[in-house]
PDB file of the backbone (N, CA, C, O) and the ligand in Angstrom, with CONECT records:
HET     ZN  A 101       1
ATOM      1  N   MET A   1     -49.584 -73.413 -10.388  1.00  0.00           N
ATOM      2  CA  MET A   1     -49.919 -74.102 -11.641  1.00  0.00           C
ATOM      3  C   MET A   1     -48.677 -74.302 -12.485  1.00  0.00           C
ATOM      4  O   MET A   1     -47.824 -73.420 -12.585  1.00  0.00           O
ATOM      5  N   LYS A   2     -48.589 -75.491 -13.100  1.00  0.00           N
ATOM      6  CA  LYS A   2     -47.499 -75.794 -14.022  1.00  0.00           C
ATOM      7  C   LYS A   2     -48.107 -75.854 -15.427  1.00  0.00           C
ATOM      8  O   LYS A   2     -48.969 -76.688 -15.707  1.00  0.00           O
ATOM      9  N   LYS A   3     -47.651 -74.970 -16.293  1.00  0.00           N
ATOM     10  CA  LYS A   3     -48.301 -74.789 -17.594  1.00  0.00           C
ATOM     11  C   LYS A   3     -48.357 -76.046 -18.463  1.00  0.00           C
ATOM     12  O   LYS A   3     -49.315 -76.234 -19.213  1.00  0.00           O
ATOM     13  N   ASP A   4     -47.343 -76.903 -18.371  1.00  0.00           N
ATOM     14  CA  ASP A   4     -47.315 -78.087 -19.227  1.00  0.00           C
ATOM     15  C   ASP A   4     -47.927 -79.321 -18.544  1.00  0.00           C
ATOM     16  O   ASP A   4     -47.795 -80.438 -19.043  1.00  0.00           O
ATOM     17  N   CYS A   5     -48.591 -79.113 -17.407  1.00  0.00           N
ATOM     18  CA  CYS A   5     -49.219 -80.224 -16.676  1.00  0.00           C
ATOM     19  C   CYS A   5     -50.701 -80.284 -17.046  1.00  0.00           C
ATOM     20  O   CYS A   5     -51.440 -79.322 -16.836  1.00  0.00           O
ATOM     21  N   VAL A   6     -51.125 -81.418 -17.598  1.00  0.00           N
ATOM     22  CA  VAL A   6     -52.518 -81.544 -18.039  1.00  0.00           C
ATOM     23  C   VAL A   6     -53.489 -81.431 -16.866  1.00  0.00           C
ATOM     24  O   VAL A   6     -54.599 -80.923 -17.028  1.00  0.00           O
ATOM     25  N   PHE A   7     -53.081 -81.901 -15.689  1.00  0.00           N
ATOM     26  CA  PHE A   7     -53.974 -81.841 -14.526  1.00  0.00           C
ATOM     27  C   PHE A   7     -54.150 -80.401 -14.035  1.00  0.00           C
ATOM     28  O   PHE A   7     -55.248 -80.002 -13.648  1.00  0.00           O
ATOM     29  N   CYS A   8     -53.076 -79.637 -14.053  1.00  0.00           N
ATOM     30  CA  CYS A   8     -53.201 -78.205 -13.712  1.00  0.00           C
ATOM     31  C   CYS A   8     -54.102 -77.504 -14.715  1.00  0.00           C
ATOM     32  O   CYS A   8     -54.896 -76.639 -14.343  1.00  0.00           O
ATOM     33  N   ARG A   9     -53.982 -77.872 -15.982  1.00  0.00           N
ATOM     34  CA  ARG A   9     -54.793 -77.246 -17.029  1.00  0.00           C
ATOM     35  C   ARG A   9     -56.277 -77.615 -16.844  1.00  0.00           C
ATOM     36  O   ARG A   9     -57.160 -76.800 -17.110  1.00  0.00           O
ATOM     37  N   ILE A  10     -56.537 -78.828 -16.394  1.00  0.00           N
ATOM     38  CA  ILE A  10     -57.920 -79.240 -16.105  1.00  0.00           C
ATOM     39  C   ILE A  10     -58.457 -78.444 -14.916  1.00  0.00           C
ATOM     40  O   ILE A  10     -59.585 -77.953 -14.955  1.00  0.00           O
ATOM     41  N   VAL A  11     -57.653 -78.318 -13.863  1.00  0.00           N
ATOM     42  CA  VAL A  11     -58.081 -77.564 -12.669  1.00  0.00           C
ATOM     43  C   VAL A  11     -58.427 -76.121 -13.037  1.00  0.00           C
ATOM     44  O   VAL A  11     -59.399 -75.559 -12.532  1.00  0.00           O
ATOM     45  N   LYS A  12     -57.625 -75.532 -13.915  1.00  0.00           N
ATOM     46  CA  LYS A  12     -57.844 -74.132 -14.318  1.00  0.00           C
ATOM     47  C   LYS A  12     -58.946 -73.984 -15.374  1.00  0.00           C
ATOM     48  O   LYS A  12     -59.334 -72.865 -15.709  1.00  0.00           O
ATOM     49  N   GLY A  13     -59.449 -75.104 -15.896  1.00  0.00           N
ATOM     50  CA  GLY A  13     -60.503 -75.040 -16.904  1.00  0.00           C
ATOM     51  C   GLY A  13     -59.990 -74.792 -18.316  1.00  0.00           C
ATOM     52  O   GLY A  13     -60.774 -74.536 -19.230  1.00  0.00           O
ATOM     53  N   ILE A  14     -58.686 -74.867 -18.492  1.00  0.00           N
ATOM     54  CA  ILE A  14     -58.093 -74.682 -19.828  1.00  0.00           C
ATOM     55  C   ILE A  14     -58.368 -75.922 -20.683  1.00  0.00           C
ATOM     56  O   ILE A  14     -58.637 -75.817 -21.879  1.00  0.00           O
ATOM     57  N   GLU A  15     -58.295 -77.090 -20.055  1.00  0.00           N
ATOM     58  CA  GLU A  15     -58.680 -78.353 -20.704  1.00  0.00           C
ATOM     59  C   GLU A  15     -60.069 -78.727 -20.188  1.00  0.00           C
ATOM     60  O   GLU A  15     -60.348 -78.554 -19.001  1.00  0.00           O
ATOM     61  N   PRO A  16     -60.946 -79.235 -21.060  1.00  0.00           N
ATOM     62  CA  PRO A  16     -62.280 -79.614 -20.602  1.00  0.00           C
ATOM     63  C   PRO A  16     -62.240 -80.878 -19.739  1.00  0.00           C
ATOM     64  O   PRO A  16     -61.355 -81.719 -19.897  1.00  0.00           O
ATOM     65  N   SER A  17     -63.194 -81.000 -18.840  1.00  0.00           N
ATOM     66  CA  SER A  17     -63.314 -82.228 -18.052  1.00  0.00           C
ATOM     67  C   SER A  17     -64.768 -82.383 -17.612  1.00  0.00           C
ATOM     68  O   SER A  17     -65.516 -81.409 -17.523  1.00  0.00           O
ATOM     69  N   TRP A  18     -65.145 -83.623 -17.340  1.00  0.00           N
ATOM     70  CA  TRP A  18     -66.470 -83.914 -16.820  1.00  0.00           C
ATOM     71  C   TRP A  18     -66.329 -84.034 -15.309  1.00  0.00           C
ATOM     72  O   TRP A  18     -66.024 -85.102 -14.778  1.00  0.00           O
ATOM     73  N   THR A  19     -66.560 -82.897 -14.619  1.00  0.00           N
ATOM     74  CA  THR A  19     -66.335 -82.838 -13.175  1.00  0.00           C
ATOM     75  C   THR A  19     -67.484 -83.500 -12.425  1.00  0.00           C
ATOM     76  O   THR A  19     -68.652 -83.221 -12.699  1.00  0.00           O
ATOM     77  N   VAL A  20     -67.155 -84.369 -11.487  1.00  0.00           N
ATOM     78  CA  VAL A  20     -68.179 -85.010 -10.654  1.00  0.00           C
ATOM     79  C   VAL A  20     -68.148 -84.487  -9.212  1.00  0.00           C
ATOM     80  O   VAL A  20     -69.111 -84.656  -8.465  1.00  0.00           O
ATOM     81  N   TYR A  21     -67.035 -83.851  -8.829  1.00  0.00           N
ATOM     82  CA  TYR A  21     -66.929 -83.250  -7.499  1.00  0.00           C
ATOM     83  C   TYR A  21     -65.804 -82.220  -7.515  1.00  0.00           C
ATOM     84  O   TYR A  21     -64.782 -82.401  -8.178  1.00  0.00           O
ATOM     85  N   GLU A  22     -66.016 -81.132  -6.768  1.00  0.00           N
ATOM     86  CA  GLU A  22     -64.962 -80.125  -6.651  1.00  0.00           C
ATOM     87  C   GLU A  22     -65.160 -79.337  -5.373  1.00  0.00           C
ATOM     88  O   GLU A  22     -66.289 -79.001  -5.013  1.00  0.00           O
ATOM     89  N   ASP A  23     -64.057 -79.037  -4.678  1.00  0.00           N
ATOM     90  CA  ASP A  23     -64.117 -78.131  -3.534  1.00  0.00           C
ATOM     91  C   ASP A  23     -62.865 -77.263  -3.526  1.00  0.00           C
ATOM     92  O   ASP A  23     -62.188 -77.147  -4.547  1.00  0.00           O
ATOM     93  N   ASP A  24     -62.553 -76.658  -2.393  1.00  0.00           N
ATOM     94  CA  ASP A  24     -61.410 -75.737  -2.356  1.00  0.00           C
ATOM     95  C   ASP A  24     -60.071 -76.432  -2.537  1.00  0.00           C
ATOM     96  O   ASP A  24     -59.109 -75.799  -2.974  1.00  0.00           O
ATOM     97  N   LEU A  25     -59.982 -77.734  -2.210  1.00  0.00           N
ATOM     98  CA  LEU A  25     -58.697 -78.435  -2.244  1.00  0.00           C
ATOM     99  C   LEU A  25     -58.541 -79.429  -3.380  1.00  0.00           C
ATOM    100  O   LEU A  25     -57.434 -79.625  -3.880  1.00  0.00           O
ATOM    101  N   ILE A  26     -59.640 -80.062  -3.799  1.00  0.00           N
ATOM    102  CA  ILE A  26     -59.515 -81.177  -4.747  1.00  0.00           C
ATOM    103  C   ILE A  26     -60.560 -81.089  -5.857  1.00  0.00           C
ATOM    104  O   ILE A  26     -61.530 -80.336  -5.771  1.00  0.00           O
ATOM    105  N   LYS A  27     -60.328 -81.878  -6.893  1.00  0.00           N
ATOM    106  CA  LYS A  27     -61.272 -81.957  -8.009  1.00  0.00           C
ATOM    107  C   LYS A  27     -61.336 -83.417  -8.453  1.00  0.00           C
ATOM    108  O   LYS A  27     -60.314 -84.098  -8.532  1.00  0.00           O
ATOM    109  N   ALA A  28     -62.561 -83.891  -8.742  1.00  0.00           N
ATOM    110  CA  ALA A  28     -62.766 -85.260  -9.235  1.00  0.00           C
ATOM    111  C   ALA A  28     -63.472 -85.172 -10.583  1.00  0.00           C
ATOM    112  O   ALA A  28     -64.445 -84.437 -10.747  1.00  0.00           O
ATOM    113  N   PHE A  29     -62.964 -85.933 -11.536  1.00  0.00           N
ATOM    114  CA  PHE A  29     -63.537 -85.889 -12.888  1.00  0.00           C
ATOM    115  C   PHE A  29     -63.378 -87.249 -13.552  1.00  0.00           C
ATOM    116  O   PHE A  29     -62.534 -88.056 -13.162  1.00  0.00           O
ATOM    117  N   LEU A  30     -64.203 -87.483 -14.558  1.00  0.00           N
ATOM    118  CA  LEU A  30     -64.182 -88.772 -15.235  1.00  0.00           C
ATOM    119  C   LEU A  30     -62.941 -88.897 -16.109  1.00  0.00           C
ATOM    120  O   LEU A  30     -62.506 -87.934 -16.741  1.00  0.00           O
ATOM    121  N   ASP A  31     -62.386 -90.094 -16.133  1.00  0.00           N
ATOM    122  CA  ASP A  31     -61.196 -90.376 -16.945  1.00  0.00           C
ATOM    123  C   ASP A  31     -61.552 -90.296 -18.424  1.00  0.00           C
ATOM    124  O   ASP A  31     -62.620 -90.753 -18.830  1.00  0.00           O
ATOM    125  N   ILE A  32     -60.666 -89.719 -19.232  1.00  0.00           N
ATOM    126  CA  ILE A  32     -60.923 -89.567 -20.664  1.00  0.00           C
ATOM    127  C   ILE A  32     -60.878 -90.919 -21.385  1.00  0.00           C
ATOM    128  O   ILE A  32     -61.465 -91.074 -22.456  1.00  0.00           O
ATOM    129  N   ASN A  33     -60.187 -91.885 -20.801  1.00  0.00           N
ATOM    130  CA  ASN A  33     -60.045 -93.211 -21.397  1.00  0.00           C
ATOM    131  C   ASN A  33     -60.365 -94.264 -20.332  1.00  0.00           C
ATOM    132  O   ASN A  33     -59.475 -94.969 -19.856  1.00  0.00           O
ATOM    133  N   PRO A  34     -61.661 -94.363 -19.962  1.00  0.00           N
ATOM    134  CA  PRO A  34     -62.030 -95.148 -18.767  1.00  0.00           C
ATOM    135  C   PRO A  34     -61.762 -96.647 -18.897  1.00  0.00           C
ATOM    136  O   PRO A  34     -62.021 -97.256 -19.935  1.00  0.00           O
ATOM    137  N   ALA A  35     -61.242 -97.215 -17.827  1.00  0.00           N
ATOM    138  CA  ALA A  35     -61.016 -98.650 -17.750  1.00  0.00           C
ATOM    139  C   ALA A  35     -62.297 -99.364 -17.330  1.00  0.00           C
ATOM    140  O   ALA A  35     -62.452-100.564 -17.559  1.00  0.00           O
ATOM    141  N   SER A  36     -63.218 -98.614 -16.711  1.00  0.00           N
ATOM    142  CA  SER A  36     -64.494 -99.179 -16.284  1.00  0.00           C
ATOM    143  C   SER A  36     -65.501 -98.046 -16.169  1.00  0.00           C
ATOM    144  O   SER A  36     -65.125 -96.875 -16.214  1.00  0.00           O
ATOM    145  N   GLU A  37     -66.788 -98.387 -16.018  1.00  0.00           N
ATOM    146  CA  GLU A  37     -67.824 -97.368 -15.853  1.00  0.00           C
ATOM    147  C   GLU A  37     -67.538 -96.542 -14.601  1.00  0.00           C
ATOM    148  O   GLU A  37     -67.291 -97.091 -13.527  1.00  0.00           O
ATOM    149  N   GLY A  38     -67.573 -95.247 -14.747  1.00  0.00           N
ATOM    150  CA  GLY A  38     -67.381 -94.373 -13.597  1.00  0.00           C
ATOM    151  C   GLY A  38     -65.924 -94.147 -13.213  1.00  0.00           C
ATOM    152  O   GLY A  38     -65.644 -93.553 -12.172  1.00  0.00           O
ATOM    153  N   HIS A  39     -64.992 -94.613 -14.043  1.00  0.00           N
ATOM    154  CA  HIS A  39     -63.555 -94.423 -13.758  1.00  0.00           C
ATOM    155  C   HIS A  39     -63.283 -92.931 -13.529  1.00  0.00           C
ATOM    156  O   HIS A  39     -63.430 -92.108 -14.432  1.00  0.00           O
ATOM    157  N   THR A  40     -62.886 -92.614 -12.311  1.00  0.00           N
ATOM    158  CA  THR A  40     -62.761 -91.219 -11.885  1.00  0.00           C
ATOM    159  C   THR A  40     -61.358 -90.923 -11.374  1.00  0.00           C
ATOM    160  O   THR A  40     -60.750 -91.741 -10.685  1.00  0.00           O
ATOM    161  N   LEU A  41     -60.862 -89.761 -11.715  1.00  0.00           N
ATOM    162  CA  LEU A  41     -59.586 -89.288 -11.182  1.00  0.00           C
ATOM    163  C   LEU A  41     -59.882 -88.230 -10.127  1.00  0.00           C
ATOM    164  O   LEU A  41     -60.710 -87.345 -10.343  1.00  0.00           O
ATOM    165  N   ILE A  42     -59.209 -88.323  -8.992  1.00  0.00           N
ATOM    166  CA  ILE A  42     -59.365 -87.338  -7.925  1.00  0.00           C
ATOM    167  C   ILE A  42     -57.980 -86.751  -7.657  1.00  0.00           C
ATOM    168  O   ILE A  42     -57.044 -87.471  -7.308  1.00  0.00           O
ATOM    169  N   ILE A  43     -57.866 -85.443  -7.825  1.00  0.00           N
ATOM    170  CA  ILE A  43     -56.543 -84.813  -7.739  1.00  0.00           C
ATOM    171  C   ILE A  43     -56.576 -83.588  -6.819  1.00  0.00           C
ATOM    172  O   ILE A  43     -57.613 -82.943  -6.662  1.00  0.00           O
ATOM    173  N   PRO A  44     -55.422 -83.278  -6.214  1.00  0.00           N
ATOM    174  CA  PRO A  44     -55.327 -82.005  -5.491  1.00  0.00           C
ATOM    175  C   PRO A  44     -55.302 -80.875  -6.508  1.00  0.00           C
ATOM    176  O   PRO A  44     -54.821 -81.057  -7.627  1.00  0.00           O
ATOM    177  N   LYS A  45     -55.814 -79.714  -6.130  1.00  0.00           N
ATOM    178  CA  LYS A  45     -55.827 -78.588  -7.075  1.00  0.00           C
ATOM    179  C   LYS A  45     -54.440 -77.967  -7.240  1.00  0.00           C
ATOM    180  O   LYS A  45     -54.125 -77.393  -8.283  1.00  0.00           O
ATOM    181  N   GLU A  46     -53.626 -78.087  -6.209  1.00  0.00           N
ATOM    182  CA  GLU A  46     -52.250 -77.607  -6.315  1.00  0.00           C
ATOM    183  C   GLU A  46     -51.415 -78.643  -7.061  1.00  0.00           C
ATOM    184  O   GLU A  46     -51.720 -79.835  -7.029  1.00  0.00           O
ATOM    185  N   HIS A  47     -50.364 -78.185  -7.731  1.00  0.00           N
ATOM    186  CA  HIS A  47     -49.471 -79.102  -8.439  1.00  0.00           C
ATOM    187  C   HIS A  47     -48.415 -79.634  -7.469  1.00  0.00           C
ATOM    188  O   HIS A  47     -47.731 -78.858  -6.801  1.00  0.00           O
ATOM    189  N   TYR A  48     -48.288 -80.948  -7.397  1.00  0.00           N
ATOM    190  CA  TYR A  48     -47.231 -81.588  -6.602  1.00  0.00           C
ATOM    191  C   TYR A  48     -46.533 -82.607  -7.486  1.00  0.00           C
ATOM    192  O   TYR A  48     -47.184 -83.333  -8.237  1.00  0.00           O
ATOM    193  N   GLU A  49     -45.228 -82.661  -7.399  1.00  0.00           N
ATOM    194  CA  GLU A  49     -44.462 -83.591  -8.233  1.00  0.00           C
ATOM    195  C   GLU A  49     -44.574 -85.032  -7.739  1.00  0.00           C
ATOM    196  O   GLU A  49     -44.584 -85.968  -8.538  1.00  0.00           O
ATOM    197  N   THR A  50     -44.660 -85.207  -6.413  1.00  0.00           N
ATOM    198  CA  THR A  50     -44.743 -86.560  -5.850  1.00  0.00           C
ATOM    199  C   THR A  50     -45.760 -86.594  -4.713  1.00  0.00           C
ATOM    200  O   THR A  50     -46.152 -85.555  -4.182  1.00  0.00           O
ATOM    201  N   ILE A  51     -46.178 -87.794  -4.353  1.00  0.00           N
ATOM    202  CA  ILE A  51     -47.134 -87.962  -3.252  1.00  0.00           C
ATOM    203  C   ILE A  51     -46.546 -87.459  -1.931  1.00  0.00           C
ATOM    204  O   ILE A  51     -47.285 -87.035  -1.043  1.00  0.00           O
ATOM    205  N   TYR A  52     -45.231 -87.508  -1.804  1.00  0.00           N
ATOM    206  CA  TYR A  52     -44.582 -87.081  -0.559  1.00  0.00           C
ATOM    207  C   TYR A  52     -44.789 -85.595  -0.291  1.00  0.00           C
ATOM    208  O   TYR A  52     -44.720 -85.153   0.856  1.00  0.00           O
ATOM    209  N   MET A  53     -45.040 -84.833  -1.335  1.00  0.00           N
ATOM    210  CA  MET A  53     -45.186 -83.377  -1.208  1.00  0.00           C
ATOM    211  C   MET A  53     -46.614 -82.957  -0.884  1.00  0.00           C
ATOM    212  O   MET A  53     -46.846 -81.815  -0.487  1.00  0.00           O
ATOM    213  N   ILE A  54     -47.573 -83.863  -1.048  1.00  0.00           N
ATOM    214  CA  ILE A  54     -48.974 -83.494  -0.846  1.00  0.00           C
ATOM    215  C   ILE A  54     -49.282 -83.442   0.643  1.00  0.00           C
ATOM    216  O   ILE A  54     -49.072 -84.427   1.350  1.00  0.00           O
ATOM    217  N   PRO A  55     -49.780 -82.301   1.133  1.00  0.00           N
ATOM    218  CA  PRO A  55     -50.123 -82.200   2.558  1.00  0.00           C
ATOM    219  C   PRO A  55     -51.196 -83.230   2.952  1.00  0.00           C
ATOM    220  O   PRO A  55     -52.076 -83.559   2.157  1.00  0.00           O
ATOM    221  N   ASP A  56     -51.104 -83.723   4.174  1.00  0.00           N
ATOM    222  CA  ASP A  56     -52.051 -84.732   4.665  1.00  0.00           C
ATOM    223  C   ASP A  56     -53.504 -84.259   4.535  1.00  0.00           C
ATOM    224  O   ASP A  56     -54.403 -85.054   4.262  1.00  0.00           O
ATOM    225  N   ARG A  57     -53.715 -82.966   4.733  1.00  0.00           N
ATOM    226  CA  ARG A  57     -55.074 -82.414   4.645  1.00  0.00           C
ATOM    227  C   ARG A  57     -55.689 -82.737   3.274  1.00  0.00           C
ATOM    228  O   ARG A  57     -56.850 -83.135   3.187  1.00  0.00           O
ATOM    229  N   GLU A  58     -54.921 -82.567   2.238  1.00  0.00           N
ATOM    230  CA  GLU A  58     -55.428 -82.828   0.898  1.00  0.00           C
ATOM    231  C   GLU A  58     -55.564 -84.327   0.623  1.00  0.00           C
ATOM    232  O   GLU A  58     -56.522 -84.762  -0.017  1.00  0.00           O
ATOM    233  N   LEU A  59     -54.605 -85.108   1.107  1.00  0.00           N
ATOM    234  CA  LEU A  59     -54.693 -86.563   0.933  1.00  0.00           C
ATOM    235  C   LEU A  59     -55.922 -87.127   1.648  1.00  0.00           C
ATOM    236  O   LEU A  59     -56.606 -88.006   1.123  1.00  0.00           O
ATOM    237  N   LYS A  60     -56.192 -86.617   2.841  1.00  0.00           N
ATOM    238  CA  LYS A  60     -57.361 -87.083   3.595  1.00  0.00           C
ATOM    239  C   LYS A  60     -58.647 -86.735   2.848  1.00  0.00           C
ATOM    240  O   LYS A  60     -59.565 -87.550   2.755  1.00  0.00           O
ATOM    241  N   ARG A  61     -58.697 -85.531   2.325  1.00  0.00           N
ATOM    242  CA  ARG A  61     -59.886 -85.098   1.568  1.00  0.00           C
ATOM    243  C   ARG A  61     -60.112 -86.015   0.363  1.00  0.00           C
ATOM    244  O   ARG A  61     -61.242 -86.403   0.068  1.00  0.00           O
ATOM    245  N   ILE A  62     -59.036 -86.349  -0.315  1.00  0.00           N
ATOM    246  CA  ILE A  62     -59.136 -87.206  -1.505  1.00  0.00           C
ATOM    247  C   ILE A  62     -59.735 -88.572  -1.151  1.00  0.00           C
ATOM    248  O   ILE A  62     -60.631 -89.053  -1.845  1.00  0.00           O
ATOM    249  N   ILE A  63     -59.255 -89.186  -0.095  1.00  0.00           N
ATOM    250  CA  ILE A  63     -59.723 -90.546   0.210  1.00  0.00           C
ATOM    251  C   ILE A  63     -61.166 -90.521   0.731  1.00  0.00           C
ATOM    252  O   ILE A  63     -61.927 -91.454   0.474  1.00  0.00           O
ATOM    253  N   VAL A  64     -61.546 -89.473   1.452  1.00  0.00           N
ATOM    254  CA  VAL A  64     -62.932 -89.356   1.941  1.00  0.00           C
ATOM    255  C   VAL A  64     -63.886 -89.173   0.758  1.00  0.00           C
ATOM    256  O   VAL A  64     -64.955 -89.783   0.717  1.00  0.00           O
ATOM    257  N   VAL A  65     -63.497 -88.337  -0.194  1.00  0.00           N
ATOM    258  CA  VAL A  65     -64.336 -88.127  -1.384  1.00  0.00           C
ATOM    259  C   VAL A  65     -64.364 -89.400  -2.238  1.00  0.00           C
ATOM    260  O   VAL A  65     -65.395 -89.719  -2.829  1.00  0.00           O
ATOM    261  N   ALA A  66     -63.261 -90.119  -2.309  1.00  0.00           N
ATOM    262  CA  ALA A  66     -63.236 -91.386  -3.059  1.00  0.00           C
ATOM    263  C   ALA A  66     -64.279 -92.354  -2.490  1.00  0.00           C
ATOM    264  O   ALA A  66     -64.979 -93.032  -3.243  1.00  0.00           O
ATOM    265  N   LYS A  67     -64.377 -92.413  -1.177  1.00  0.00           N
ATOM    266  CA  LYS A  67     -65.362 -93.292  -0.535  1.00  0.00           C
ATOM    267  C   LYS A  67     -66.791 -92.847  -0.854  1.00  0.00           C
ATOM    268  O   LYS A  67     -67.655 -93.673  -1.152  1.00  0.00           O
ATOM    269  N   LYS A  68     -67.029 -91.541  -0.789  1.00  0.00           N
ATOM    270  CA  LYS A  68     -68.367 -91.028  -1.092  1.00  0.00           C
ATOM    271  C   LYS A  68     -68.754 -91.317  -2.544  1.00  0.00           C
ATOM    272  O   LYS A  68     -69.874 -91.749  -2.817  1.00  0.00           O
ATOM    273  N   LEU A  69     -67.840 -91.081  -3.459  1.00  0.00           N
ATOM    274  CA  LEU A  69     -68.130 -91.344  -4.875  1.00  0.00           C
ATOM    275  C   LEU A  69     -68.334 -92.845  -5.102  1.00  0.00           C
ATOM    276  O   LEU A  69     -69.199 -93.245  -5.881  1.00  0.00           O
ATOM    277  N   ALA A  70     -67.547 -93.663  -4.428  1.00  0.00           N
ATOM    278  CA  ALA A  70     -67.685 -95.115  -4.574  1.00  0.00           C
ATOM    279  C   ALA A  70     -69.090 -95.561  -4.158  1.00  0.00           C
ATOM    280  O   ALA A  70     -69.680 -96.437  -4.791  1.00  0.00           O
ATOM    281  N   LYS A  71     -69.616 -94.960  -3.102  1.00  0.00           N
ATOM    282  CA  LYS A  71     -70.980 -95.294  -2.649  1.00  0.00           C
ATOM    283  C   LYS A  71     -72.008 -94.919  -3.709  1.00  0.00           C
ATOM    284  O   LYS A  71     -72.933 -95.684  -3.982  1.00  0.00           O
ATOM    285  N   VAL A  72     -71.844 -93.742  -4.303  1.00  0.00           N
ATOM    286  CA  VAL A  72     -72.754 -93.287  -5.347  1.00  0.00           C
ATOM    287  C   VAL A  72     -72.656 -94.206  -6.566  1.00  0.00           C
ATOM    288  O   VAL A  72     -73.675 -94.618  -7.120  1.00  0.00           O
ATOM    289  N   TYR A  73     -71.435 -94.523  -6.980  1.00  0.00           N
ATOM    290  CA  TYR A  73     -71.225 -95.344  -8.178  1.00  0.00           C
ATOM    291  C   TYR A  73     -71.750 -96.767  -7.964  1.00  0.00           C
ATOM    292  O   TYR A  73     -72.260 -97.391  -8.894  1.00  0.00           O
ATOM    293  N   ARG A  74     -71.625 -97.264  -6.758  1.00  0.00           N
ATOM    294  CA  ARG A  74     -72.123 -98.609  -6.473  1.00  0.00           C
ATOM    295  C   ARG A  74     -73.623 -98.682  -6.722  1.00  0.00           C
ATOM    296  O   ARG A  74     -74.125 -99.665  -7.266  1.00  0.00           O
ATOM    297  N   LYS A  75     -74.340 -97.620  -6.313  1.00  0.00           N
ATOM    298  CA  LYS A  75     -75.784 -97.573  -6.559  1.00  0.00           C
ATOM    299  C   LYS A  75     -76.081 -97.406  -8.038  1.00  0.00           C
ATOM    300  O   LYS A  75     -76.987 -98.047  -8.571  1.00  0.00           O
ATOM    301  N   LEU A  76     -75.312 -96.539  -8.706  1.00  0.00           N
ATOM    302  CA  LEU A  76     -75.558 -96.242 -10.123  1.00  0.00           C
ATOM    303  C   LEU A  76     -75.264 -97.432 -11.040  1.00  0.00           C
ATOM    304  O   LEU A  76     -76.040 -97.750 -11.941  1.00  0.00           O
ATOM    305  N   PHE A  77     -74.130 -98.074 -10.790  1.00  0.00           N
ATOM    306  CA  PHE A  77     -73.652 -99.094 -11.728  1.00  0.00           C
ATOM    307  C   PHE A  77     -73.805-100.516 -11.222  1.00  0.00           C
ATOM    308  O   PHE A  77     -73.572-101.467 -11.967  1.00  0.00           O
ATOM    309  N   LYS A  78     -74.188-100.671  -9.982  1.00  0.00           N
ATOM    310  CA  LYS A  78     -74.375-101.983  -9.324  1.00  0.00           C
ATOM    311  C   LYS A  78     -73.093-102.781  -9.210  1.00  0.00           C
ATOM    312  O   LYS A  78     -73.102-103.893  -8.683  1.00  0.00           O
TER     313      LYS A  78
HETATM  314 ZN    ZN A 101     -50.074 -80.045 -12.239  1.00  0.00          ZN2+
END
């Protein structure tokens, strides 16, 4: 965890968030300033400075969950 990182603080529950999905590797929550209905951020729970540092396992989990949430949102919001 990086103390001055808002995403780490959200993962640790120090900052509030509206969580829509969470598992051992990733967390998905609604954007505080949404560009559209259901605007969701999906992040790895570990802190990484760049995408190059994120293990493939976590990147794969993120995109699979993005697809699942997209299916749910499509039904909810049309
Ligand atoms: Zn962080």
